[in-house]
DRENMAR-676987 format. One line per field, with one value per residue: z negated, y, x of N, C-alpha, C in turn; residue number from 0; residue in three letters. Coordinates in nm, 3 decimals. Layout:
N
n.z <- (Z  ...)
n.y <- (Y  ...)
n.x <- (X  ...)
ca.z <- (Z  ...)
ca.y <- (Y  ...)
ca.x <- (X  ...)
c.z <- (Z  ...)
c.y <- (Y  ...)
c.x <- (X  ...)
n <- (NUM  ...)
res <- (ALA  ...)
***
This chain:
189
n.z <- (0.000  0.079  -0.099  -0.237  -0.433  -0.460  -0.433  -0.376  -0.136  -0.155  0.035  0.205  0.232  0.345  0.589  0.707  0.738  0.910  1.140  1.221  1.268  1.491  1.677  1.680  1.794  2.052  2.149  2.134  2.314  2.553  2.566  2.557  2.712  2.709  2.460  2.168  1.932  1.619  1.494  1.194  1.088  1.001  0.769  0.624  0.516  0.262  -0.039  -0.099  -0.398  -0.494  -0.313  -0.305  -0.172  -0.056  -0.239  -0.435  -0.543  -0.826  -0.904  -0.825  -1.011  -1.245  -1.181  -1.160  -1.428  -1.552  -1.465  -1.583  -1.846  -1.922  -1.771  -1.904  -1.790  -1.729  -1.571  -1.264  -0.997  -0.649  -0.373  -0.040  0.226  0.512  0.772  0.891  0.977  0.944  1.047  0.971  1.190  1.546  1.686  1.583  1.330  1.147  1.110  0.911  0.668  0.430  0.067  -0.134  -0.368  -0.710  -0.713  -0.917  -1.121  -0.974  -0.925  -1.191  -1.238  -1.049  -1.161  -1.403  -1.310  -1.173  -1.391  -1.533  -1.343  -1.332  -1.553  -1.465  -1.284  -1.049  -0.870  -0.939  -0.721  -0.569  -0.405  -0.363  -0.468  -0.237  -0.194  0.036  0.312  0.525  0.872  1.115  1.249  1.424  1.660  1.898  2.011  2.272  2.399  2.238  2.038  1.730  1.674  1.900  1.894  1.644  1.642  1.532  1.350  1.109  0.888  0.813  0.598  0.407  0.184  -0.162  -0.376  -0.626  -0.867  -1.039  -1.078  -0.991  -0.725  -0.672  -0.383  -0.134  0.170  0.446  0.742  1.050  1.347  1.450  1.349  1.031  0.728  0.437  0.128  -0.171  -0.485  -0.759  -0.971  -1.161  -1.419  -1.493  -1.795)
n.y <- (-0.118  0.224  0.509  0.826  1.129  1.383  1.715  1.794  1.997  2.268  2.236  2.456  2.600  2.405  2.379  2.629  2.613  2.394  2.503  2.690  2.508  2.377  2.584  2.606  2.358  2.387  2.587  2.453  2.240  2.382  2.513  2.311  2.049  1.788  1.734  1.531  1.500  1.447  1.514  1.617  1.504  1.698  1.592  1.485  1.683  1.822  1.909  1.776  1.651  1.468  1.239  0.894  0.650  0.312  0.054  -0.236  -0.442  -0.481  -0.269  -0.058  -0.075  -0.009  0.253  0.375  0.350  0.512  0.756  0.780  0.908  1.233  1.515  1.749  1.995  2.283  2.369  2.552  2.796  2.779  2.964  2.936  3.027  3.169  3.038  2.802  2.639  2.350  2.273  2.625  2.781  2.750  2.427  2.285  2.040  1.981  2.123  2.359  2.481  2.737  2.767  3.024  3.141  3.045  2.889  2.850  2.715  2.490  2.383  2.318  2.121  1.929  1.857  1.745  1.524  1.384  1.322  1.143  0.940  0.849  0.686  0.446  0.358  0.511  0.699  1.029  1.300  1.471  1.688  2.034  2.137  2.227  2.358  2.288  2.247  1.989  2.008  1.903  1.654  1.641  1.445  1.458  1.758  1.862  2.117  2.291  2.583  2.739  3.021  3.148  2.970  3.006  3.272  3.554  3.408  3.365  3.520  3.452  3.416  3.171  3.121  3.070  2.791  2.579  2.396  2.121  1.862  1.572  1.339  1.001  0.854  0.597  0.552  0.421  0.238  0.280  0.230  0.483  0.629  0.716  0.647  0.805  0.670  0.720  0.621  0.670  0.927  1.195  1.413  1.754  1.902)
n.x <- (0.083  0.048  0.106  -0.002  -0.024  -0.261  -0.405  -0.731  -0.901  -1.135  -1.432  -1.506  -1.267  -1.102  -1.236  -1.186  -0.909  -0.896  -1.012  -0.816  -0.614  -0.715  -0.690  -0.410  -0.353  -0.466  -0.296  -0.047  -0.083  -0.110  0.136  0.333  0.272  0.370  0.460  0.486  0.260  0.113  -0.190  -0.344  -0.654  -0.951  -1.080  -0.874  -0.719  -0.523  -0.339  -0.038  0.079  0.256  0.439  0.441  0.489  0.546  0.384  0.323  0.039  0.063  0.225  0.063  -0.143  0.001  0.078  -0.173  -0.254  -0.063  -0.145  -0.387  -0.476  -0.617  -0.463  -0.222  -0.193  -0.380  -0.696  -0.684  -0.665  -0.589  -0.459  -0.503  -0.311  -0.154  0.058  0.296  0.609  0.815  1.135  1.187  1.265  1.311  1.275  0.983  0.902  0.708  0.390  0.219  -0.023  -0.008  0.035  -0.028  -0.119  -0.125  0.100  0.295  0.150  0.077  0.330  0.400  0.207  0.289  0.536  0.449  0.300  0.504  0.670  0.506  0.489  0.749  0.765  0.670  0.852  0.876  1.089  1.208  1.148  1.401  1.403  1.310  0.983  0.748  0.460  0.202  -0.028  -0.033  -0.061  0.013  0.235  0.533  0.668  0.812  0.908  0.904  0.947  0.803  0.800  0.842  0.798  0.643  0.427  0.306  0.241  0.065  -0.082  0.043  -0.021  -0.273  -0.554  -0.708  -0.860  -0.968  -0.927  -1.047  -0.855  -0.904  -0.855  -0.655  -0.595  -0.527  -0.429  -0.460  -0.304  -0.428  -0.360  -0.536  -0.737  -0.755  -0.544  -0.463  -0.642  -0.740  -0.783  -0.945  -0.820  -0.803  -0.912  -0.800  -0.867  -0.782  -0.651)
ca.z <- (0.000  0.086  -0.195  -0.268  -0.524  -0.394  -0.474  -0.268  -0.111  -0.146  0.176  0.281  0.260  0.440  0.719  0.761  0.780  1.027  1.256  1.265  1.320  1.628  1.758  1.698  1.888  2.187  2.188  2.153  2.438  2.665  2.565  2.578  2.730  2.687  2.319  2.096  1.807  1.546  1.423  1.077  1.102  0.894  0.645  0.554  0.471  0.117  -0.084  -0.162  -0.522  -0.503  -0.225  -0.378  -0.076  -0.063  -0.372  -0.435  -0.631  -0.966  -0.923  -0.813  -1.142  -1.339  -1.142  -1.202  -1.574  -1.588  -1.433  -1.647  -1.941  -1.867  -1.763  -1.994  -1.709  -1.730  -1.443  -1.205  -0.857  -0.551  -0.256  0.083  0.317  0.593  0.848  0.918  1.029  0.896  0.994  0.994  1.322  1.648  1.718  1.461  1.302  1.072  1.106  0.783  0.610  0.305  -0.061  -0.183  -0.505  -0.794  -0.690  -1.044  -1.184  -0.891  -0.955  -1.323  -1.219  -0.979  -1.258  -1.498  -1.238  -1.151  -1.520  -1.561  -1.247  -1.369  -1.653  -1.398  -1.188  -0.929  -0.886  -0.924  -0.592  -0.597  -0.319  -0.426  -0.436  -0.152  -0.170  0.168  0.371  0.653  0.982  1.225  1.249  1.562  1.687  2.007  2.034  2.414  2.437  2.138  1.958  1.616  1.685  1.987  1.854  1.523  1.656  1.493  1.253  0.987  0.776  0.798  0.462  0.416  0.067  -0.292  -0.403  -0.765  -0.891  -1.169  -1.080  -0.887  -0.677  -0.620  -0.256  -0.050  0.311  0.519  0.887  1.118  1.492  1.485  1.270  0.892  0.647  0.297  0.040  -0.310  -0.579  -0.896  -0.987  -1.298  -1.447  -1.564  -1.934)
ca.y <- (0.000  0.350  0.593  0.964  1.202  1.509  1.804  1.809  2.135  2.302  2.217  2.582  2.631  2.303  2.410  2.743  2.562  2.308  2.590  2.739  2.392  2.356  2.687  2.563  2.245  2.443  2.654  2.353  2.166  2.472  2.547  2.192  1.937  1.656  1.719  1.422  1.560  1.380  1.615  1.567  1.536  1.786  1.520  1.443  1.801  1.824  1.950  1.663  1.684  1.372  1.123  0.779  0.552  0.176  -0.006  -0.358  -0.435  -0.467  -0.133  0.031  -0.078  0.067  0.394  0.419  0.362  0.628  0.877  0.766  1.010  1.368  1.587  1.864  2.115  2.335  2.403  2.677  2.814  2.804  3.040  2.884  3.139  3.165  2.917  2.795  2.514  2.298  2.387  2.754  2.834  2.652  2.319  2.243  1.897  1.980  2.248  2.360  2.598  2.760  2.792  3.146  3.168  2.925  2.806  2.811  2.612  2.370  2.328  2.254  1.999  1.833  1.807  1.656  1.400  1.314  1.267  1.023  0.834  0.794  0.581  0.318  0.327  0.595  0.794  1.171  1.358  1.575  1.804  2.133  2.125  2.336  2.325  2.321  2.154  1.946  2.014  1.817  1.603  1.647  1.344  1.512  1.891  1.884  2.258  2.374  2.674  2.787  3.162  3.170  2.884  3.059  3.417  3.605  3.320  3.347  3.594  3.406  3.380  3.070  3.130  3.016  2.657  2.540  2.271  2.069  1.718  1.517  1.211  0.902  0.803  0.500  0.586  0.295  0.251  0.245  0.244  0.625  0.691  0.672  0.685  0.823  0.609  0.758  0.508  0.718  1.073  1.232  1.553  1.838  1.927)
ca.x <- (0.000  0.121  0.035  0.037  -0.111  -0.292  -0.512  -0.828  -0.940  -1.277  -1.472  -1.504  -1.127  -1.056  -1.296  -1.112  -0.778  -0.920  -1.036  -0.684  -0.541  -0.764  -0.626  -0.271  -0.353  -0.487  -0.171  0.059  -0.109  -0.082  0.279  0.419  0.178  0.433  0.499  0.418  0.216  0.005  -0.268  -0.416  -0.796  -0.999  -1.116  -0.752  -0.644  -0.503  -0.206  0.030  0.148  0.368  0.437  0.495  0.538  0.493  0.370  0.241  -0.079  0.104  0.274  -0.053  -0.209  0.085  0.068  -0.306  -0.254  0.019  -0.222  -0.519  -0.521  -0.627  -0.336  -0.216  -0.207  -0.517  -0.756  -0.638  -0.704  -0.483  -0.501  -0.443  -0.288  -0.033  0.090  0.438  0.663  0.943  1.210  1.123  1.300  1.344  1.181  0.913  0.876  0.582  0.314  0.149  -0.090  0.061  -0.030  0.037  -0.164  -0.126  0.220  0.360  0.067  0.088  0.462  0.391  0.128  0.374  0.635  0.380  0.269  0.631  0.712  0.425  0.522  0.881  0.745  0.641  0.956  0.879  1.199  1.175  1.188  1.500  1.380  1.222  0.841  0.700  0.320  0.149  -0.125  0.022  -0.157  0.060  0.372  0.579  0.771  0.894  0.852  0.881  0.942  0.733  0.882  0.763  0.758  0.526  0.315  0.242  0.221  -0.066  -0.149  0.121  -0.080  -0.412  -0.596  -0.813  -0.946  -0.931  -0.980  -1.019  -0.784  -0.946  -0.824  -0.569  -0.646  -0.432  -0.481  -0.391  -0.312  -0.444  -0.360  -0.660  -0.724  -0.747  -0.438  -0.469  -0.757  -0.701  -0.882  -0.921  -0.812  -0.824  -0.918  -0.765  -0.903  -0.686  -0.688)
c.z <- (0.000  0.005  -0.200  -0.363  -0.463  -0.468  -0.354  -0.257  -0.112  0.003  0.261  0.322  0.362  0.580  0.786  0.815  0.906  1.153  1.310  1.322  1.463  1.723  1.783  1.801  2.031  2.236  2.220  2.284  2.561  2.679  2.605  2.593  2.702  2.543  2.256  1.955  1.748  1.461  1.309  1.094  0.981  0.762  0.566  0.503  0.318  0.087  -0.155  -0.284  -0.535  -0.406  -0.299  -0.282  -0.099  -0.207  -0.361  -0.538  -0.778  -0.994  -0.913  -0.946  -1.243  -1.309  -1.185  -1.351  -1.619  -1.564  -1.504  -1.743  -1.873  -1.872  -1.858  -1.918  -1.707  -1.588  -1.395  -1.061  -0.772  -0.440  -0.137  0.181  0.392  0.665  0.877  0.970  0.952  1.018  1.038  1.133  1.419  1.672  1.592  1.452  1.227  1.083  0.980  0.760  0.470  0.183  -0.121  -0.326  -0.584  -0.777  -0.819  -1.113  -1.106  -0.912  -1.090  -1.314  -1.151  -1.074  -1.358  -1.432  -1.216  -1.279  -1.555  -1.468  -1.275  -1.467  -1.590  -1.279  -1.059  -0.951  -0.862  -0.788  -0.622  -0.511  -0.391  -0.379  -0.358  -0.116  -0.035  0.207  0.507  0.758  1.094  1.199  1.395  1.582  1.798  2.043  2.181  2.456  2.340  2.062  1.851  1.635  1.772  1.945  1.739  1.531  1.622  1.389  1.118  0.866  0.751  0.651  0.473  0.297  -0.056  -0.314  -0.547  -0.770  -1.031  -1.182  -0.975  -0.845  -0.628  -0.497  -0.204  0.094  0.390  0.669  0.944  1.268  1.534  1.404  1.130  0.828  0.503  0.207  -0.104  -0.401  -0.721  -0.896  -1.135  -1.318  -1.516  -1.702  -1.955)
c.y <- (0.125  0.453  0.736  1.024  1.339  1.588  1.819  1.955  2.152  2.294  2.343  2.619  2.532  2.332  2.528  2.699  2.478  2.392  2.645  2.627  2.363  2.459  2.652  2.452  2.294  2.509  2.553  2.278  2.252  2.499  2.429  2.069  1.800  1.635  1.605  1.471  1.477  1.485  1.552  1.604  1.617  1.714  1.474  1.561  1.806  1.884  1.830  1.713  1.594  1.257  1.009  0.679  0.416  0.125  -0.131  -0.343  -0.412  -0.324  -0.032  0.039  0.005  0.217  0.450  0.441  0.485  0.758  0.882  0.880  1.147  1.437  1.707  1.996  2.156  2.365  2.538  2.685  2.828  2.889  2.983  3.001  3.119  3.033  2.920  2.659  2.478  2.240  2.519  2.810  2.719  2.552  2.267  2.091  1.879  2.118  2.246  2.489  2.613  2.771  2.911  3.181  3.039  2.837  2.761  2.700  2.481  2.303  2.258  2.122  1.891  1.774  1.712  1.521  1.319  1.251  1.141  0.908  0.771  0.679  0.446  0.295  0.406  0.702  0.937  1.219  1.475  1.699  1.905  2.114  2.248  2.308  2.375  2.217  2.116  1.944  1.919  1.774  1.591  1.549  1.391  1.648  1.926  2.029  2.348  2.459  2.736  2.929  3.184  3.089  2.945  3.207  3.456  3.521  3.313  3.419  3.557  3.371  3.288  3.071  3.061  2.882  2.620  2.406  2.226  1.920  1.688  1.384  1.126  0.841  0.689  0.546  0.455  0.319  0.211  0.265  0.390  0.699  0.633  0.720  0.695  0.773  0.650  0.635  0.551  0.870  1.103  1.380  1.625  1.869  2.046)
c.x <- (0.088  0.043  0.088  -0.065  -0.134  -0.399  -0.604  -0.871  -1.091  -1.317  -1.467  -1.362  -1.071  -1.111  -1.224  -0.976  -0.794  -0.942  -0.904  -0.600  -0.585  -0.703  -0.480  -0.261  -0.372  -0.359  -0.061  0.040  -0.083  0.068  0.367  0.330  0.238  0.480  0.420  0.388  0.103  -0.065  -0.345  -0.563  -0.846  -1.029  -0.993  -0.670  -0.642  -0.366  -0.144  0.106  0.271  0.345  0.505  0.556  0.475  0.491  0.284  0.129  -0.042  0.147  0.159  -0.127  -0.132  0.077  -0.067  -0.314  -0.175  -0.057  -0.357  -0.556  -0.528  -0.491  -0.339  -0.227  -0.354  -0.564  -0.704  -0.689  -0.579  -0.544  -0.427  -0.433  -0.158  -0.017  0.238  0.477  0.788  1.013  1.146  1.150  1.326  1.234  1.113  0.900  0.744  0.520  0.229  0.074  -0.031  -0.029  0.043  -0.004  -0.167  -0.004  0.287  0.282  0.075  0.224  0.465  0.315  0.213  0.479  0.570  0.349  0.397  0.683  0.635  0.462  0.658  0.866  0.711  0.734  0.956  0.984  1.152  1.227  1.281  1.482  1.291  1.078  0.798  0.555  0.271  0.045  -0.070  -0.089  -0.118  0.203  0.415  0.693  0.866  0.836  0.831  0.868  0.865  0.834  0.793  0.710  0.636  0.403  0.236  0.209  0.077  -0.138  -0.079  0.062  -0.226  -0.441  -0.716  -0.907  -0.891  -1.000  -0.947  -0.945  -0.822  -0.919  -0.718  -0.630  -0.529  -0.497  -0.395  -0.412  -0.312  -0.439  -0.496  -0.639  -0.710  -0.640  -0.435  -0.598  -0.708  -0.814  -0.852  -0.924  -0.845  -0.821  -0.893  -0.792  -0.788  -0.741  -0.777)
n <- (0  1  2  3  4  5  6  7  8  9  10  11  12  13  14  15  16  17  18  19  20  21  22  23  24  25  26  27  28  29  30  31  32  33  34  35  36  37  38  39  40  41  42  43  44  45  46  47  48  49  50  51  52  53  54  55  56  57  58  59  60  61  62  63  64  65  66  67  68  69  70  71  72  73  74  75  76  77  78  79  80  81  82  83  84  85  86  87  88  89  90  91  92  93  94  95  96  97  98  99  100  101  102  103  104  105  106  107  108  109  110  111  112  113  114  115  116  117  118  119  120  121  122  123  124  125  126  127  128  129  130  131  132  133  134  135  136  137  138  139  140  141  142  143  144  145  146  147  148  149  150  151  152  153  154  155  156  157  158  159  160  161  162  163  164  165  166  167  168  169  170  171  172  173  174  175  176  177  178  179  180  181  182  183  184  185  186  187  188)
res <- (MET  ARG  LEU  PHE  VAL  ALA  VAL  GLU  LEU  GLU  PRO  ARG  VAL  ALA  ALA  GLN  ILE  ALA  GLU  CYS  SER  ARG  GLU  LEU  ARG  ARG  ARG  ALA  GLU  ALA  MET  ALA  PRO  ARG  ALA  ARG  VAL  SER  TRP  VAL  PRO  PRO  GLU  ARG  LEU  HIS  VAL  THR  VAL  ARG  PHE  ILE  GLY  GLN  ALA  ASP  GLU  THR  ARG  VAL  THR  ALA  ILE  GLY  SER  ALA  LEU  GLU  PRO  ALA  LEU  THR  THR  ARG  ARG  PHE  ASP  ILE  VAL  ALA  ALA  GLY  MET  GLY  ALA  PHE  PRO  GLU  ARG  GLY  ARG  PRO  ARG  VAL  LEU  TRP  ALA  GLY  VAL  THR  GLY  GLY  GLN  ASP  ALA  LEU  GLY  ASN  LEU  ALA  ARG  GLU  VAL  SER  GLY  ARG  LEU  GLU  SER  CYS  GLY  VAL  ALA  ARG  ASP  GLU  ARG  PRO  PHE  ARG  PRO  HIS  VAL  THR  LEU  ALA  ARG  ILE  ARG  ASP  PRO  GLY  GLY  LEU  ARG  SER  GLY  PRO  LEU  LEU  ALA  GLY  LEU  VAL  ASP  GLN  VAL  PHE  GLY  SER  SER  PRO  VAL  ASP  ALA  ILE  THR  LEU  PHE  GLU  SER  ARG  PRO  SER  SER  SER  GLY  HIS  VAL  ASP  VAL  PRO  LEU  ARG  ARG  THR  ARG  LEU  GLY)
***
């Protein structure tokens, strides 16, 4: 099983992000028709708090138990705004919508989740936490360039979304890509 922990977005905010993602897709297809891009469908838009990776049934049970008690992090709001790419310049590999409000609280939440996951053998991620909503993964940019692709969209504001829980998801392969199946929802303190 492939697992991750995420914050789900308020439907109105997810719909705003999905609309901008559709515009990005139109631009990308016009700019580089041969680019190989996997677009995240609107129902899969979320903010990943911690990617776990592959886990067997026994480990899934341990991970679920580690996430069971309510988190000490208190409820907060995030503001989804801005669009960008990793890397920031040149040929993009990931297109994303940003999180500009609530970053500190989201960082604290990510640290709390990582601490709990360490207790069941999930190694801490040493990379800095950069909260975002992944819109697309680019396997072959085929001429896509971040600047022209994102022109006029980098300052887009999508809205505020309350964070009162995290969800442990399994990402299951399907004929149309992946389906995110919620396994456990844990409320914030």
